[in-house]
C-alpha positions in Angstrom: 43.1 38.7 47.1 43.1 38.1 50.7 45.9 39.0 52.3 47.0 36.7 55.6 48.6 38.6 58.4 50.9 36.1 60.2 50.4 35.8 64.2 52.7 37.3 66.6 53.8 33.8 67.6 54.7 33.3 64.1 56.8 36.2 63.6 58.4 35.9 67.1 59.5 32.0 66.3 61.0 33.6 62.8 62.7 36.1 64.7 64.1 33.8 67.3 65.2 31.4 64.5 67.1 34.3 62.7 68.8 35.4 66.0 70.1 31.7 66.9 71.5 31.7 63.3 73.3 34.9 63.8 74.6 33.8 67.4 75.6 30.5 65.7 77.7 32.7 63.2 79.2 34.3 66.2 80.0 31.0 67.8 83.7 31.7 68.2 82.6 34.7 70.9 80.2 32.5 72.3 83.1 29.9 73.1 85.2 32.7 74.7 82.7 33.9 76.7 82.2 30.3 78.2 85.8 29.6 78.2 86.9 32.8 80.5 84.9 31.7 83.7 86.2 28.1 83.0 89.5 29.0 82.8 89.3 31.4 86.1 87.7 28.3 88.0 90.2 26.1 87.0 93.2 28.7 88.1 91.4 28.7 91.3 92.1 25.2 92.1 94.7 25.8 94.9 92.4 28.6 96.7 88.8 26.9 96.4 89.2 25.2 100.0 90.1 28.9 101.4 87.4 30.7 99.5 84.8 28.0 99.3 83.2 26.4 96.2 80.0 28.4 96.2 82.0 31.7 96.2 84.5 30.3 93.5 81.4 29.0 91.3 79.3 32.0 92.0 82.1 34.4 90.7 82.8 32.4 87.7 79.0 32.5 86.8 79.0 36.0 87.4 81.8 36.9 85.0 80.1 34.8 82.5 76.9 36.5 82.8 78.6 40.0 82.6 80.1 38.5 79.4 76.7 37.7 77.7 74.8 40.5 79.3 77.1 43.8 78.6 78.9 42.7 75.8 76.7 40.0 73.7 73.4 41.7 74.0 74.3 45.5 73.8 76.5 44.8 71.1 74.2 42.6 68.9 71.8 45.4 69.6 74.0 48.3 68.5 75.0 46.4 65.5 71.4 45.5 64.2 70.2 49.1 65.0 73.4 50.5 63.1 72.7 48.3 59.9 68.9 49.4 60.0 67.7 46.0 60.9 65.4 47.5 63.6 64.1 50.3 61.5 62.7 47.4 58.6 61.5 45.3 61.3 58.9 48.0 62.7 57.5 48.5 59.3 56.4 44.8 59.5 52.8 43.9 61.5 54.4 42.9 64.7 54.6 44.7 68.3 58.0 46.3 69.2 58.3 44.3 72.3 58.4 40.9 69.8 61.7 42.3 68.4 63.6 42.7 71.3 61.9 39.7 73.0 63.6 37.3 70.6 67.1 38.7 71.3 66.2 38.3 75.0 65.1 34.8 74.9 68.8 34.0 72.8 70.4 35.4 75.9 68.6 33.4 78.1 69.7 30.4 76.3 73.4 31.7 76.7 72.5 32.1 80.6 71.7 28.5 80.9 74.8 27.2 78.8 77.0 29.1 80.7 75.8 28.1 84.1 75.6 24.5 83.0 79.2 24.7 81.8 80.5 26.2 84.7 78.6 23.9 87.2 79.9 20.8 84.9 83.6 22.3 84.9 83.3 22.7 89.0 82.4 19.0 89.3 84.9 17.5 86.7 87.8 19.7 87.1 88.0 20.7 90.6 85.6 18.0 92.3 83.2 20.3 93.6 79.5 19.1 94.5 76.6 21.1 95.7 72.9 20.0 96.9 70.5 18.9 94.3 68.3 21.7 95.0 71.4 24.0 94.7 71.8 23.2 90.8 68.1 24.2 90.3 68.3 27.3 92.4 71.6 28.2 90.7 70.0 28.3 87.3 66.9 30.5 88.6 69.7 33.1 90.5 71.7 33.2 87.3 68.6 34.4 85.2 67.8 37.1 87.8 71.4 38.2 88.2 72.0 38.3 84.2 68.9 40.7 84.1 71.3 43.3 85.9 73.8 42.9 83.2 71.1 42.7 80.5 69.5 45.9 81.9 73.1 47.7 82.1 73.7 46.4 78.3 70.4 48.2 77.7 71.5 51.3 79.2 74.7 51.7 77.4 73.1 51.1 73.9 70.2 53.6 74.9 72.8 56.4 75.8 75.2 55.7 73.1 74.4 55.2 69.5 77.6 54.6 67.8 78.3 50.6 67.8 82.1 51.0 67.9 81.5 53.2 71.1 78.9 51.0 72.5 81.6 47.9 71.8 84.3 49.8 73.7 82.3 50.9 76.5 80.9 47.6 77.4 84.4 46.3 77.2 85.7 48.8 79.7 82.8 48.2 82.3 83.4 44.4 81.7 87.0 45.1 82.6 86.2 47.0 85.8 83.7 44.8 86.9 86.0 41.8 87.0 89.3 43.1 88.0 87.5 45.7 90.9 85.0 43.1 91.6 87.0 40.0 92.1 89.8 41.9 93.9 87.2 43.7 96.2 85.3 40.8 97.2 88.6 39.2 98.3 89.7 41.9 100.1 92.8 42.8 98.4 91.3 46.5 97.8 90.7 47.0 101.6 87.6 46.7 103.7 85.7 49.8 102.7 86.0 48.9 99.1 84.8 45.2 99.8 81.7 46.9 101.6 80.9 48.8 98.2 81.5 46.0 95.9 79.4 43.6 97.8 76.6 45.8 97.4 77.2 46.8 94.0 75.5 45.1 90.9 78.8 42.6 90.7 78.5 41.8 94.4 74.5 41.2 94.8 74.7 39.0 91.8 77.6 36.9 93.1 75.8 36.8 96.4 72.5 35.5 95.5 74.2 32.8 92.8 76.6 31.7 95.6 73.8 31.4 98.3 71.5 29.6 95.8 74.2 26.7 95.6 73.8 26.0 99.4 70.2 26.8 100.2 70.6 25.7 103.8 73.2 28.8 104.3 70.7 31.3 102.8 71.0 34.2 105.1 69.0 37.7 105.7 72.2 39.2 103.7 71.5 36.9 100.5 68.0 37.8 100.6 68.9 41.7 100.8 71.2 41.0 97.7 68.1 39.5 95.9 66.2 42.2 96.7 69.0 44.7 95.6 69.4 42.7 92.3 65.8 43.1 91.3 65.8 46.5 92.1 69.2 47.1 89.9 67.3 45.3 87.0 64.0 47.3 87.5 65.5 50.8 87.5 68.4 50.2 84.8 65.8 48.6 82.3 63.7 51.5 82.8 66.4 54.0 82.0 67.5 51.8 79.2 64.2 51.3 77.7 63.2 55.0 78.0 66.6 56.3 76.4 66.6 53.5 73.5 66.2 54.8 69.9 65.5 52.3 67.1 67.7 54.2 64.7 70.9 55.9 65.1 69.6 59.5 63.6 
């Protein structure tokens, strides 16, 4: 009897379908992830003229990217590892990268959805319009920015094995990023903190997303923020991948 080994693309497709089904079962969490930045954007209606439309949209998209990268990705990986799913998948004839690739593709879909919803909310709720090229570049900047938060999530799930601890840690980091990031960039916490925030993972992502929406005002500072964002993603992913274990043992 001849045994047919499925191709990597076939296995990856099957994994992707399974991960999408899992994401659909957790659709309440998905709705909350999308809803939070929209609520913040709507609550900022009175100060959008002061902070600028690009700043407001960039901040809200960044918050959404943090939610899916930090809490969505890392908690899903920690949960699957705790249930022994990774250990069973590694017995199958497929490369290890395919196991994580399907999960990253699901997160990519979430990034696109979050960015699209925030941009639509800005247009219909706050009458915010940006150049046509800005919409396309905003999606590219969001993907680049999300890589940082996915990398941070990878570091957390690499250093911490217990899924409950991963969950509480990601929520704490998410809360700190939101509160210190937003207040710091608005200058509420002082000039020194503002400078630190601008070059933090939160600040660089917010800068490139906001800058992408108005290409004509792209500056050297925005370029430096993009380079810093890429550097954060590369370094953090390197650490997270090196520390990651497929089992909790």
